Backbone as a chain_set.jsonl record, in Angstrom:
{"seq": "MAYLMFLTLAIRPACYCWVSRISQLYDRVYVKVLKVEKLYSDSSAQQLFEVVAPSSGERVADGMMRDEALHDVKLLFSRGGRVFGLARVSCPFKCGLADTESCFLTKVTSGEQGWVYWYMIGRDDECRDVMNRLSDRGVEFRVLEMRKLEGERSLTGKQELIVKAALDLGYFDYPKRISIRELADMFGVTPATVTETLRKGVKKILTEYFNSIGEIKLRGEYERMLDTLIP", "coords": {"N": [[74.024, 155.236, 19.415], [74.816, 152.589, 21.674], [74.099, 152.237, 25.18], [74.709, 151.469, 28.654], [72.147, 150.335, 30.825], [70.224, 150.459, 33.842], [67.792, 148.37, 34.915], [64.732, 147.779, 36.438], [62.174, 145.542, 37.03], [58.834, 144.765, 37.851], [57.325, 141.761, 38.19], [54.503, 139.788, 37.541], [54.133, 136.746, 38.285], [52.893, 133.365, 37.57], [51.513, 130.605, 39.529], [53.564, 128.847, 39.657], [55.921, 129.989, 40.383], [58.307, 129.884, 42.809], [59.356, 131.861, 44.473], [57.333, 133.895, 44.56], [55.307, 132.332, 45.525], [56.247, 131.496, 48.187], [56.486, 133.964, 49.418], [53.897, 134.744, 49.607], [52.635, 132.767, 51.131], [53.621, 132.84, 53.727], [53.718, 135.156, 56.411], [55.374, 138.258, 56.466], [57.775, 137.676, 55.079], [60.727, 137.822, 53.345], [62.282, 137.388, 50.293], [65.281, 136.746, 48.572], [66.873, 136.18, 45.638], [70.09, 135.435, 44.915], [71.762, 134.561, 42.958], [71.496, 133.076, 39.704], [71.731, 130.277, 37.764], [71.381, 128.581, 34.835], [71.523, 125.282, 34.348], [70.71, 122.792, 33.47], [69.233, 120.549, 31.128], [66.556, 120.28, 31.281], [65.263, 122.617, 31.63], [65.576, 123.526, 34.192], [67.097, 125.378, 36.922], [69.926, 126.377, 38.776], [69.802, 127.944, 41.903], [70.977, 130.416, 44.082], [70.045, 131.619, 47.243], [68.502, 133.854, 49.627], [66.482, 133.938, 52.442], [64.464, 135.862, 54.511], [62.949, 135.544, 57.452], [61.721, 136.4, 60.179], [59.845, 135.536, 62.16], [59.052, 133.035, 61.414], [60.958, 131.2, 60.478], [61.66, 128.468, 60.669], [59.272, 127.161, 59.831], [59.056, 128.177, 57.188], [61.418, 127.15, 56.045], [60.864, 124.424, 56.25], [58.606, 124.304, 54.533], [59.826, 124.987, 52.081], [61.498, 122.812, 51.742], [59.595, 120.94, 51.0], [58.548, 121.874, 48.811], [57.39, 121.569, 45.486], [58.8, 122.609, 43.334], [61.368, 122.974, 44.027], [64.435, 121.317, 44.271], [67.04, 119.09, 45.528], [67.702, 120.542, 47.792], [69.645, 122.616, 49.845], [70.095, 123.991, 52.983], [71.075, 126.674, 55.151], [71.065, 127.922, 58.288], [70.755, 131.092, 59.975], [71.123, 133.66, 62.446], [68.225, 135.598, 63.555], [66.206, 134.612, 62.014], [67.033, 134.187, 59.398], [67.644, 132.498, 56.398], [69.852, 130.769, 54.396], [70.316, 129.409, 51.183], [70.746, 126.753, 48.67], [69.518, 125.539, 45.659], [68.167, 123.373, 43.158], [66.073, 124.539, 40.721], [62.937, 123.834, 39.369], [61.444, 125.159, 36.637], [59.167, 126.22, 34.188], [59.826, 128.513, 32.994], [57.847, 130.236, 32.009], [57.403, 132.648, 33.057], [59.216, 134.268, 31.891], [61.845, 134.393, 32.663], [63.996, 133.198, 31.38], [64.353, 134.833, 29.267], [65.936, 136.899, 30.037], [68.578, 136.54, 29.493], [70.184, 138.011, 27.81], [70.821, 140.232, 29.262], [72.516, 141.21, 32.296], [71.513, 139.674, 35.061], [71.109, 140.861, 38.135], [69.84, 140.368, 40.602], [66.961, 138.796, 42.16], [64.017, 139.563, 43.817], [61.43, 139.141, 46.335], [58.162, 140.722, 46.403], [55.334, 142.713, 47.311], [52.085, 141.111, 47.686], [52.632, 138.911, 46.027], [54.054, 139.786, 43.847], [57.086, 139.842, 41.965], [60.397, 141.019, 41.873], [62.659, 141.978, 39.368], [66.031, 142.68, 38.91], [68.29, 144.169, 36.73], [71.121, 144.674, 34.517], [71.998, 146.081, 31.419], [72.557, 146.673, 27.888], [70.887, 149.409, 26.396], [69.23, 148.56, 24.197], [69.087, 145.838, 24.681], [67.696, 145.75, 27.057], [65.196, 146.769, 26.332], [64.51, 144.824, 24.572], [64.16, 142.642, 26.282], [61.796, 143.395, 27.601], [60.09, 143.525, 25.519], [59.936, 140.831, 24.771], [58.677, 139.761, 27.055], [56.235, 140.963, 26.916], [55.312, 139.721, 24.561], [55.026, 137.189, 25.386], [52.823, 137.432, 27.059], [53.213, 138.089, 29.698], [52.484, 139.632, 32.77], [53.78, 142.759, 33.734], [55.476, 145.533, 35.351], [57.38, 148.505, 34.844], [59.664, 149.478, 37.047], [61.948, 150.897, 37.326], [64.116, 152.498, 35.002], [67.041, 153.481, 33.921], [69.839, 155.299, 32.721], [73.026, 153.968, 33.22], [75.265, 155.441, 35.121], [78.285, 156.06, 36.595], [78.691, 155.391, 40.129], [76.094, 153.714, 42.015], [73.627, 155.33, 43.947], [72.794, 154.235, 46.431], [74.11, 152.029, 48.834], [74.55, 148.415, 48.851], [73.608, 147.302, 51.269], [72.023, 149.338, 52.235], [70.101, 149.593, 50.239], [68.855, 147.099, 50.466], [67.744, 147.088, 53.046], [66.149, 149.387, 53.107], [64.386, 148.718, 50.97], [63.125, 146.326, 52.002], [61.905, 147.452, 54.29], [60.124, 149.203, 53.045], [58.46, 147.338, 51.543], [57.464, 145.714, 53.633], [55.937, 147.439, 55.092], [56.836, 149.474, 56.828], [56.816, 152.14, 56.342], [54.121, 152.74, 56.208], [50.918, 153.935, 57.564], [48.862, 152.949, 60.022], [52.164, 151.667, 61.114], [53.293, 148.608, 59.823], [55.34, 146.976, 60.503], [57.933, 147.013, 62.899], [60.927, 148.861, 63.828], [62.493, 147.281, 65.478], [61.616, 144.643, 64.709], [62.461, 144.712, 62.012], [65.233, 144.871, 62.473], [65.653, 142.446, 63.73], [65.207, 140.747, 61.523], [67.392, 141.157, 59.957], [69.462, 140.6, 61.56], [70.791, 142.518, 63.062], [71.331, 145.526, 65.154], [68.59, 147.599, 66.42], [69.432, 150.255, 66.363], [71.329, 150.257, 64.246], [69.641, 149.639, 62.05], [68.055, 151.858, 62.087], [69.851, 153.954, 61.514], [70.8, 153.152, 58.967], [68.458, 153.293, 57.536], [67.925, 156.097, 57.753], [70.125, 157.163, 56.381], [69.857, 155.979, 53.871], [67.242, 156.866, 52.962], [67.761, 159.561, 52.922], [69.645, 159.796, 50.887], [67.993, 158.989, 48.722], [66.025, 160.939, 48.71], [67.592, 163.226, 48.254], [68.669, 162.584, 45.681], [66.22, 162.614, 44.286], [65.295, 165.352, 44.565], [67.375, 166.621, 43.373], [66.991, 165.705, 40.747], [64.576, 166.779, 39.863], [65.013, 169.401, 39.709], [65.976, 172.86, 40.401], [64.524, 175.039, 39.408], [61.873, 174.077, 38.944], [61.221, 173.415, 41.622], [61.367, 176.08, 42.733], [59.211, 177.269, 41.615], [57.138, 175.758, 42.648], [57.323, 176.406, 45.435], [56.724, 179.106, 45.315], [54.075, 179.106, 44.514], [52.936, 177.787, 46.747], [53.505, 179.628, 48.716], [51.942, 181.72, 47.928], [49.357, 180.776, 48.568], [49.511, 180.792, 51.286], [50.188, 183.289, 52.276], [48.355, 186.183, 52.793]], "CA": [[75.069, 154.573, 20.28], [74.147, 151.914, 22.808], [74.62, 152.541, 26.499], [74.271, 150.554, 29.708], [70.986, 150.799, 31.642], [69.816, 149.721, 35.053], [66.403, 148.078, 34.681], [64.05, 147.037, 37.5], [60.854, 145.207, 36.57], [57.966, 144.06, 38.797], [56.733, 140.706, 37.467], [53.346, 139.083, 38.224], [54.263, 135.349, 37.834], [51.873, 132.378, 37.927], [51.686, 129.909, 40.827], [54.714, 127.965, 39.625], [57.167, 130.71, 40.874], [58.509, 129.619, 44.244], [59.589, 133.146, 45.197], [56.081, 134.44, 44.741], [54.536, 131.483, 46.434], [56.71, 131.528, 49.505], [56.209, 135.229, 49.972], [52.418, 134.829, 49.894], [52.197, 131.689, 52.051], [54.093, 133.165, 55.033], [53.669, 136.545, 56.729], [56.571, 139.048, 56.713], [58.938, 136.927, 54.588], [61.476, 138.502, 52.222], [63.061, 136.359, 49.536], [66.234, 137.366, 47.62], [67.724, 135.273, 44.871], [71.37, 136.085, 44.772], [72.398, 134.078, 41.702], [70.743, 132.136, 38.915], [72.45, 129.663, 36.692], [70.652, 127.554, 34.141], [72.53, 124.321, 34.23], [70.207, 121.549, 33.144], [68.496, 120.505, 29.883], [65.101, 120.196, 31.568], [64.855, 123.947, 31.954], [65.748, 123.852, 35.594], [68.243, 126.25, 37.173], [70.437, 126.402, 40.225], [69.607, 129.266, 42.434], [71.52, 130.724, 45.408], [69.034, 132.519, 47.704], [68.448, 134.22, 51.087], [65.1, 134.132, 52.874], [64.45, 136.503, 55.861], [61.635, 135.237, 58.038], [62.019, 136.568, 61.598], [58.937, 134.835, 63.023], [58.642, 131.722, 60.888], [62.124, 130.63, 59.736], [61.591, 126.968, 60.691], [58.161, 126.761, 58.99], [59.402, 128.485, 55.885], [62.375, 126.171, 55.646], [60.143, 123.192, 56.061], [57.823, 124.433, 53.365], [60.777, 124.96, 50.999], [62.023, 121.424, 51.561], [58.476, 120.181, 50.457], [58.04, 122.568, 47.604], [57.658, 120.714, 44.303], [59.635, 123.297, 42.389], [62.711, 123.013, 44.584], [65.147, 119.935, 44.391], [68.424, 119.078, 46.01], [67.75, 121.8, 48.592], [70.608, 122.723, 50.909], [69.85, 125.181, 53.718], [71.937, 127.058, 56.224], [70.309, 128.799, 59.168], [71.499, 132.113, 60.654], [70.305, 134.32, 63.447], [67.203, 136.513, 63.133], [65.299, 134.013, 61.047], [67.635, 134.273, 58.044], [67.978, 131.152, 55.825], [70.495, 130.833, 53.108], [70.106, 128.105, 50.552], [71.066, 126.463, 47.3], [68.575, 124.526, 45.181], [67.847, 123.243, 41.666], [64.641, 124.964, 40.651], [62.235, 123.513, 38.152], [60.607, 126.243, 36.195], [59.036, 126.245, 32.768], [60.206, 129.87, 32.443], [56.718, 130.945, 31.51], [57.455, 134.048, 33.608], [60.126, 134.966, 31.019], [63.197, 134.542, 33.282], [65.033, 132.797, 30.356], [64.522, 135.94, 28.25], [66.885, 137.893, 30.546], [69.933, 136.082, 29.219], [70.941, 139.062, 27.111], [71.247, 141.189, 30.26], [73.123, 140.691, 33.515], [70.507, 139.672, 36.162], [71.894, 141.033, 39.402], [69.149, 139.716, 41.731], [65.518, 138.651, 42.09], [63.528, 139.609, 45.207], [60.012, 139.109, 46.457], [57.469, 141.954, 46.657], [54.01, 142.576, 47.967], [51.014, 140.464, 47.003], [53.054, 137.921, 45.036], [54.891, 140.386, 42.751], [58.52, 139.478, 42.06], [61.211, 142.135, 41.269], [63.924, 141.611, 38.673], [67.054, 143.786, 38.789], [69.224, 143.727, 35.687], [71.915, 145.614, 33.808], [72.239, 145.672, 30.052], [72.498, 147.755, 26.931], [69.462, 149.893, 26.283], [68.45, 147.819, 23.303], [68.853, 144.573, 25.305], [66.646, 145.926, 28.144], [63.919, 146.892, 25.667], [64.249, 143.467, 24.016], [63.623, 141.805, 27.311], [60.448, 143.774, 27.834], [59.257, 143.101, 24.289], [59.653, 139.369, 24.743], [57.777, 139.519, 28.121], [54.91, 141.34, 26.293], [54.931, 138.699, 23.549], [54.569, 135.986, 26.234], [51.686, 137.784, 27.853], [53.545, 138.192, 31.114], [52.224, 140.936, 33.339], [54.943, 143.378, 34.433], [55.539, 146.971, 35.416], [58.712, 149.044, 34.853], [59.86, 150.309, 38.313], [63.159, 151.844, 37.118], [64.888, 152.313, 33.777], [67.844, 154.663, 33.855], [71.164, 155.146, 32.239], [73.955, 153.635, 34.24], [76.361, 156.377, 35.144], [78.992, 156.122, 37.857], [78.291, 154.506, 41.25], [74.701, 153.855, 42.461], [73.497, 156.154, 45.078], [72.624, 153.441, 47.647], [74.984, 150.779, 49.057], [73.793, 147.183, 48.808], [73.01, 147.138, 52.507], [71.011, 150.395, 52.357], [69.073, 149.186, 49.312], [68.13, 145.915, 50.912], [66.957, 147.399, 54.253], [65.09, 150.328, 52.685], [63.38, 148.056, 50.145], [62.371, 145.473, 52.928], [61.078, 148.372, 55.083], [58.985, 149.626, 52.179], [57.638, 146.249, 51.175], [56.794, 145.173, 54.729], [54.958, 148.332, 55.748], [57.392, 150.341, 57.905], [56.423, 153.576, 56.054], [52.703, 152.813, 56.155], [50.361, 154.456, 58.69], [49.87, 152.688, 61.079], [53.154, 150.855, 60.632], [52.939, 147.099, 59.823], [56.471, 146.311, 61.012], [58.657, 147.967, 63.706], [62.352, 148.893, 63.748], [63.065, 146.063, 66.159], [61.384, 143.534, 63.85], [63.423, 144.769, 60.866], [66.591, 144.54, 62.992], [65.703, 140.962, 63.905], [65.241, 140.17, 60.23], [68.744, 141.268, 59.32], [70.503, 140.226, 62.58], [71.537, 143.714, 63.517], [70.606, 146.229, 66.293], [67.661, 148.645, 65.956], [70.125, 151.5, 66.019], [71.847, 150.131, 62.935], [68.567, 149.726, 61.017], [67.589, 153.295, 62.049], [70.942, 154.728, 60.804], [70.825, 152.721, 57.596], [67.219, 153.864, 56.845], [68.059, 157.525, 57.614], [71.074, 157.459, 55.264], [69.293, 155.511, 52.586], [66.192, 157.758, 52.636], [68.376, 160.871, 52.679], [70.192, 159.708, 49.507], [66.925, 158.875, 47.797], [65.425, 162.283, 48.624], [68.598, 164.111, 47.607], [68.635, 162.245, 44.264], [64.93, 163.039, 43.702], [65.254, 166.805, 44.456], [68.346, 166.976, 42.332], [66.528, 165.323, 39.462], [63.37, 167.592, 39.412], [65.592, 170.706, 39.297], [65.761, 174.039, 41.251], [63.494, 175.91, 38.805], [60.491, 173.55, 39.282], [60.984, 173.654, 43.053], [61.082, 177.412, 43.08], [57.798, 177.493, 41.14], [56.231, 175.087, 43.638], [57.374, 177.172, 46.598], [56.06, 180.382, 45.083], [52.551, 178.831, 44.522], [52.585, 177.507, 48.076], [53.5, 180.89, 49.485], [50.755, 182.52, 47.503], [48.204, 180.284, 49.278], [49.675, 180.914, 52.729], [50.377, 184.716, 52.616], [47.241, 186.929, 52.221]], "C": [[74.459, 153.886, 21.421], [74.844, 152.287, 24.078], [74.036, 151.582, 27.484], [73.119, 151.178, 30.507], [70.831, 149.917, 32.793], [68.325, 149.573, 34.95], [65.83, 147.255, 35.84], [62.64, 146.778, 37.044], [60.153, 144.489, 37.787], [57.145, 143.03, 37.895], [55.572, 140.015, 38.252], [53.438, 137.593, 37.702], [52.985, 134.488, 38.176], [52.254, 131.611, 39.159], [52.911, 129.061, 40.88], [56.013, 128.702, 40.183], [57.265, 130.58, 42.369], [58.689, 130.917, 45.029], [58.256, 133.778, 45.537], [55.257, 133.682, 45.721], [54.894, 131.558, 47.933], [56.371, 132.911, 50.24], [54.661, 135.497, 50.337], [51.983, 133.837, 50.992], [52.482, 132.148, 53.506], [54.141, 134.656, 55.236], [55.048, 137.084, 57.025], [57.831, 138.127, 56.306], [59.454, 137.672, 53.371], [62.44, 137.541, 51.545], [64.027, 137.122, 48.602], [67.02, 136.28, 46.923], [68.958, 135.934, 44.444], [72.041, 135.704, 43.432], [71.536, 133.084, 41.054], [71.62, 131.602, 37.817], [71.667, 128.483, 36.09], [71.687, 126.491, 33.732], [72.024, 123.008, 33.601], [69.371, 121.601, 31.815], [67.005, 120.476, 30.051], [64.544, 121.529, 31.968], [64.826, 124.356, 33.412], [67.04, 124.643, 35.8], [68.684, 126.12, 38.554], [70.367, 127.761, 40.686], [70.214, 129.395, 43.887], [70.591, 131.801, 46.016], [69.214, 132.81, 49.174], [66.944, 134.461, 51.381], [65.134, 134.676, 54.335], [63.039, 136.269, 56.362], [61.823, 135.201, 59.55], [61.098, 135.7, 62.495], [58.536, 133.435, 62.573], [59.703, 131.042, 60.07], [61.979, 129.137, 59.582], [60.457, 126.474, 59.723], [58.454, 127.03, 57.505], [60.367, 127.497, 55.259], [61.709, 124.791, 55.364], [59.267, 123.179, 54.825], [58.655, 124.424, 52.099], [61.282, 123.559, 50.741], [60.865, 120.545, 50.928], [57.997, 120.735, 49.184], [58.416, 121.767, 46.338], [58.602, 121.307, 43.339], [61.116, 123.264, 42.803], [63.296, 121.575, 44.769], [66.515, 120.139, 44.91], [68.648, 120.322, 46.867], [68.791, 121.656, 49.741], [70.317, 124.088, 51.638], [70.79, 125.448, 54.847], [71.201, 128.15, 57.044], [71.217, 129.81, 59.922], [70.598, 132.754, 61.717], [69.278, 135.326, 62.856], [66.329, 135.977, 62.112], [65.757, 134.079, 59.595], [68.003, 132.813, 57.616], [68.693, 131.371, 54.506], [70.419, 129.458, 52.508], [70.606, 127.983, 49.123], [70.112, 125.365, 46.807], [68.498, 124.518, 43.672], [66.306, 123.563, 41.53], [64.055, 124.521, 39.364], [61.244, 124.57, 37.837], [60.452, 126.196, 34.755], [59.343, 127.565, 32.118], [59.08, 130.579, 31.697], [56.743, 132.402, 31.94], [58.454, 134.857, 32.75], [61.508, 135.115, 31.607], [64.303, 134.163, 32.258], [65.304, 133.912, 29.371], [65.429, 137.02, 28.789], [68.287, 137.646, 30.235], [70.801, 137.17, 28.614], [71.466, 140.146, 28.062], [71.901, 140.486, 31.432], [72.126, 140.844, 34.61], [71.287, 139.693, 37.483], [71.208, 140.391, 40.54], [67.68, 139.627, 41.392], [64.992, 138.712, 43.539], [61.966, 139.48, 45.177], [59.474, 140.478, 46.763], [56.112, 141.772, 47.347], [53.08, 141.859, 47.038], [51.414, 139.538, 45.865], [53.882, 138.496, 43.926], [56.358, 139.997, 43.028], [59.31, 140.561, 41.273], [62.472, 141.557, 40.665], [64.808, 142.839, 38.558], [68.066, 143.344, 37.789], [69.955, 144.897, 35.097], [72.137, 145.166, 32.41], [72.254, 146.871, 29.161], [71.061, 148.169, 26.817], [68.605, 149.035, 25.339], [68.161, 146.392, 23.851], [67.733, 144.628, 26.351], [65.277, 146.001, 27.396], [63.509, 145.569, 25.008], [63.653, 142.565, 25.017], [62.148, 142.083, 27.556], [59.536, 143.445, 26.742], [58.94, 141.642, 24.279], [58.689, 139.01, 25.893], [56.353, 139.846, 27.613], [54.47, 140.258, 25.366], [54.418, 137.485, 24.302], [53.284, 136.245, 27.031], [51.954, 137.872, 29.306], [53.259, 139.605, 31.607], [53.414, 141.504, 34.057], [54.74, 144.934, 34.437], [57.062, 147.371, 35.411], [58.878, 149.899, 36.061], [60.967, 151.333, 38.151], [63.819, 151.487, 35.862], [65.75, 153.583, 33.571], [69.225, 154.287, 33.323], [72.142, 154.94, 33.36], [75.2, 154.548, 34.176], [77.044, 156.44, 36.526], [78.472, 155.072, 38.865], [76.801, 154.736, 41.554], [74.662, 154.606, 43.754], [73.45, 155.432, 46.423], [73.628, 152.324, 47.716], [74.032, 149.589, 48.987], [73.007, 146.988, 50.095], [71.846, 148.14, 52.682], [69.859, 150.046, 51.488], [68.192, 148.091, 49.868], [67.222, 146.264, 52.171], [65.82, 148.43, 53.92], [63.989, 149.574, 51.931], [62.51, 147.08, 51.103], [61.462, 146.334, 53.762], [59.883, 148.888, 54.259], [57.976, 148.508, 51.89], [56.863, 145.735, 52.375], [56.053, 146.176, 55.574], [55.578, 149.238, 56.771], [56.939, 151.78, 57.665], [54.892, 153.814, 55.955], [52.198, 153.464, 57.504], [49.021, 153.746, 58.903], [50.943, 151.699, 60.472], [52.809, 149.414, 60.768], [54.119, 146.303, 60.367], [57.318, 147.408, 61.773], [60.201, 147.872, 63.38], [62.933, 147.658, 64.295], [62.818, 144.811, 65.227], [62.273, 143.522, 62.589], [64.787, 144.442, 61.349], [66.743, 142.991, 63.208], [65.852, 140.23, 62.528], [66.621, 140.131, 59.694], [69.866, 140.991, 60.357], [71.369, 141.373, 62.986], [70.77, 144.42, 64.668], [69.609, 147.162, 65.683], [68.355, 149.95, 65.599], [70.785, 151.423, 64.647], [70.876, 150.236, 61.879], [68.182, 151.223, 60.931], [68.635, 154.155, 61.255], [70.881, 154.46, 59.38], [69.62, 153.322, 56.843], [67.397, 155.315, 56.687], [68.996, 157.881, 56.436], [70.534, 157.105, 53.988], [68.204, 156.464, 52.059], [66.741, 159.107, 52.209], [68.989, 160.869, 51.188], [69.113, 159.722, 48.412], [66.309, 160.197, 47.596], [66.321, 163.253, 47.935], [68.57, 163.899, 46.109], [67.375, 162.807, 43.602], [64.943, 164.534, 43.466], [66.252, 167.306, 43.467], [67.83, 166.786, 40.953], [65.377, 166.225, 38.962], [63.871, 169.023, 39.164], [65.1, 171.851, 40.272], [64.688, 174.855, 40.697], [62.09, 175.439, 39.131], [60.218, 173.745, 40.761], [60.644, 175.112, 43.449], [59.676, 177.785, 42.701], [56.853, 176.992, 42.14], [56.184, 175.921, 44.908], [56.563, 178.468, 46.516], [54.512, 180.208, 45.106], [52.123, 178.505, 45.965], [52.546, 178.739, 48.971], [52.277, 181.757, 49.172], [49.451, 182.094, 48.186], [48.301, 180.544, 50.781], [49.723, 182.415, 53.206], [49.26, 185.49, 52.006], [47.804, 188.183, 51.55]], "O": [[73.645, 154.486, 22.124], [76.031, 152.614, 24.078], [73.012, 150.948, 27.227], [73.121, 152.37, 30.815], [71.242, 148.756, 32.769], [67.627, 150.586, 34.901], [66.35, 146.194, 36.186], [61.944, 147.73, 36.69], [60.761, 143.764, 38.575], [56.404, 143.42, 36.993], [55.681, 139.721, 39.442], [52.797, 137.292, 36.695], [52.144, 134.894, 38.978], [53.255, 131.947, 39.793], [53.305, 128.588, 41.946], [57.043, 128.065, 40.407], [56.426, 131.092, 43.111], [58.201, 131.028, 46.154], [58.043, 134.167, 46.686], [54.607, 134.237, 46.607], [54.031, 131.665, 48.805], [56.043, 132.974, 51.426], [54.285, 136.304, 51.188], [51.016, 134.107, 51.704], [51.687, 131.878, 54.406], [54.56, 135.38, 54.333], [55.819, 136.455, 57.75], [58.746, 137.885, 57.093], [58.694, 138.088, 52.497], [63.311, 136.958, 52.191], [63.606, 138.053, 47.916], [67.759, 135.536, 47.568], [68.918, 136.903, 43.686], [72.806, 136.489, 42.873], [70.881, 132.298, 41.737], [72.187, 132.361, 37.03], [71.345, 127.518, 36.783], [72.577, 126.734, 32.917], [72.849, 122.175, 33.226], [68.865, 122.668, 31.468], [66.261, 120.629, 29.082], [63.476, 121.6, 32.577], [64.193, 125.329, 33.821], [67.954, 124.593, 34.976], [67.897, 125.782, 39.439], [70.802, 128.685, 39.999], [69.961, 128.563, 44.758], [70.363, 132.819, 45.362], [69.96, 132.13, 49.879], [66.255, 135.128, 50.609], [65.718, 134.076, 55.237], [62.064, 136.736, 55.773], [62.05, 134.144, 60.138], [61.566, 135.181, 63.508], [57.783, 132.739, 63.254], [59.4, 130.38, 59.078], [62.154, 128.597, 58.489], [60.64, 125.543, 58.939], [58.133, 126.198, 56.655], [60.189, 127.058, 54.123], [61.991, 124.129, 54.366], [59.185, 122.164, 54.135], [58.197, 123.875, 51.097], [61.47, 123.179, 49.585], [61.17, 119.49, 50.371], [57.134, 120.155, 48.525], [59.56, 121.355, 46.147], [59.19, 120.566, 42.552], [61.999, 123.508, 41.981], [62.648, 120.731, 45.388], [67.102, 121.212, 44.768], [69.627, 121.05, 46.703], [68.778, 120.678, 50.488], [70.296, 125.152, 51.019], [71.272, 124.499, 55.465], [70.783, 129.171, 56.498], [72.28, 129.453, 60.429], [69.428, 132.393, 61.842], [69.484, 135.834, 61.754], [65.723, 136.744, 61.364], [64.939, 134.03, 58.676], [68.585, 132.044, 58.381], [68.2, 132.068, 53.619], [70.451, 128.454, 53.22], [70.856, 128.983, 48.451], [69.929, 124.36, 47.494], [68.734, 125.527, 43.007], [65.441, 122.934, 42.14], [64.631, 124.808, 38.315], [60.334, 124.865, 38.612], [61.461, 126.136, 34.052], [59.172, 127.757, 30.915], [59.337, 131.431, 30.846], [56.179, 133.273, 31.277], [58.505, 136.077, 32.907], [62.296, 135.908, 31.091], [65.393, 134.734, 32.272], [66.347, 133.942, 28.718], [65.69, 137.991, 28.079], [69.155, 138.42, 30.638], [72.002, 137.24, 28.873], [72.405, 140.874, 27.741], [71.831, 139.261, 31.53], [71.873, 141.954, 35.077], [71.978, 138.753, 37.876], [71.892, 139.88, 41.427], [67.199, 140.282, 40.467], [65.484, 137.978, 44.397], [61.318, 139.682, 44.15], [60.185, 141.322, 47.308], [55.841, 140.71, 47.908], [53.198, 141.935, 45.816], [50.688, 139.376, 44.884], [54.387, 137.731, 43.104], [56.78, 139.85, 44.175], [58.93, 140.949, 40.169], [63.226, 140.803, 41.28], [64.356, 143.91, 38.15], [68.66, 142.276, 37.936], [69.461, 146.022, 35.164], [72.437, 143.994, 32.184], [71.993, 147.984, 29.615], [70.141, 147.401, 27.098], [67.427, 148.796, 25.605], [67.126, 145.806, 23.532], [66.945, 143.695, 26.504], [64.317, 145.35, 27.809], [62.325, 145.246, 24.903], [62.746, 141.793, 24.704], [61.344, 141.162, 27.701], [58.365, 143.125, 26.948], [57.863, 141.222, 23.857], [57.936, 138.047, 25.751], [55.405, 139.098, 27.856], [53.293, 139.899, 25.392], [53.465, 136.836, 23.871], [52.733, 135.314, 27.619], [51.03, 137.746, 30.109], [53.678, 140.604, 31.023], [54.012, 140.833, 34.899], [53.972, 145.507, 33.664], [57.899, 146.629, 35.926], [58.283, 150.975, 36.122], [60.953, 152.427, 38.715], [64.085, 150.31, 35.617], [65.256, 154.613, 33.111], [69.697, 153.157, 33.45], [72.101, 155.661, 34.358], [76.048, 154.422, 33.293], [76.417, 156.839, 37.507], [77.909, 154.04, 38.5], [76.303, 155.846, 41.366], [75.582, 154.515, 44.566], [73.979, 155.919, 47.423], [73.952, 151.731, 46.687], [72.817, 149.769, 49.06], [71.856, 146.554, 50.046], [70.801, 147.785, 53.228], [68.714, 150.176, 51.922], [66.966, 148.133, 49.766], [66.099, 145.775, 52.293], [64.698, 148.317, 54.412], [62.804, 149.76, 52.209], [61.286, 147.058, 50.977], [60.3, 145.967, 53.935], [58.766, 148.983, 54.766], [56.768, 148.724, 51.985], [55.707, 145.344, 52.211], [55.579, 145.837, 56.659], [54.82, 149.768, 57.583], [56.706, 152.543, 58.602], [54.439, 154.92, 55.663], [52.962, 153.533, 58.466], [48.119, 153.899, 58.08], [50.68, 151.009, 59.486], [52.117, 149.015, 61.705], [53.979, 145.117, 60.668], [57.393, 148.556, 61.336], [60.663, 146.922, 62.747], [63.783, 147.029, 63.664], [63.74, 144.027, 65.005], [62.763, 142.476, 62.165], [65.494, 143.737, 60.629], [67.769, 142.375, 62.917], [66.549, 139.22, 62.427], [67.004, 139.165, 59.034], [71.052, 141.134, 60.059], [72.564, 141.205, 63.229], [69.707, 143.963, 65.09], [69.75, 147.506, 64.51], [67.95, 150.66, 64.679], [70.807, 152.426, 63.933], [71.164, 150.85, 60.852], [68.01, 151.769, 59.842], [68.259, 154.981, 60.423], [70.903, 155.397, 58.582], [69.731, 153.783, 55.707], [67.081, 155.833, 55.616], [68.705, 158.76, 55.625], [70.713, 157.856, 53.029], [68.214, 156.835, 50.885], [66.254, 159.719, 51.259], [68.832, 161.819, 50.422], [69.263, 160.343, 47.36], [66.068, 160.598, 46.457], [65.863, 164.037, 47.104], [68.465, 164.853, 45.337], [67.432, 163.392, 42.52], [64.656, 164.992, 42.36], [66.017, 168.305, 42.788], [68.146, 167.566, 40.054], [65.228, 166.408, 37.753], [63.202, 169.785, 38.466], [64.013, 171.797, 40.847], [63.915, 175.385, 41.496], [61.226, 176.221, 39.528], [59.133, 174.183, 41.141], [59.811, 175.374, 44.317], [59.021, 178.549, 43.41], [55.875, 177.658, 42.483], [55.093, 176.139, 45.434], [55.854, 178.87, 47.438], [53.777, 181.041, 45.636], [51.036, 178.914, 46.372], [51.692, 178.878, 49.847], [51.691, 182.41, 50.036], [48.548, 182.91, 48.373], [47.287, 180.519, 51.478], [49.362, 182.745, 54.336], [49.161, 185.498, 50.779], [47.047, 188.977, 50.991]]}, "num_chains": 1, "name": "protein.A"}
């Protein structure tokens, strides 16, 4: 019996992917494609997107206007270096984006070192079919998450976006590569709001993790740890 799955893939596209290119050209830039509609016979698609660039919004916008893959670009600037836009994107779909039609593509975001993340929902057989077609095309990818869709997702959209940006931009690294204030500027909110959102999001992630590995496994780990600490 088929069931719905939530699938997240990390794709290593070639240089023709504008999301990958923009994220590599400019420091601390986070790109999120909110909607993709293939509308044209020349394999181009209309994309609605958001770009968060707290220290280089104007330069990023100028680069996007001159990017050969983006046409009929319309941009709207917001505070904190956020840019919302709509453009017709020329893409030969060698990255395999066209192969996701059988699933519902919820969003596309930039990652580290040019990787691009695809988030999609589909039947289990459809998700596996997408991955098989990517493999047949020779597209490099990693499966970040593949789970049965049951009930509501643990994180809200806001929590997911801020936690993911913090992870990608190095907030959890040592030493930190981005501060709470810089993250707040990216999203146009206060540092207190970012801190609260991160705490709630990380708590949900940790709670889900510890629930998933089970009490028996944890008890065994604690007992082994105590054995090493108590003579």
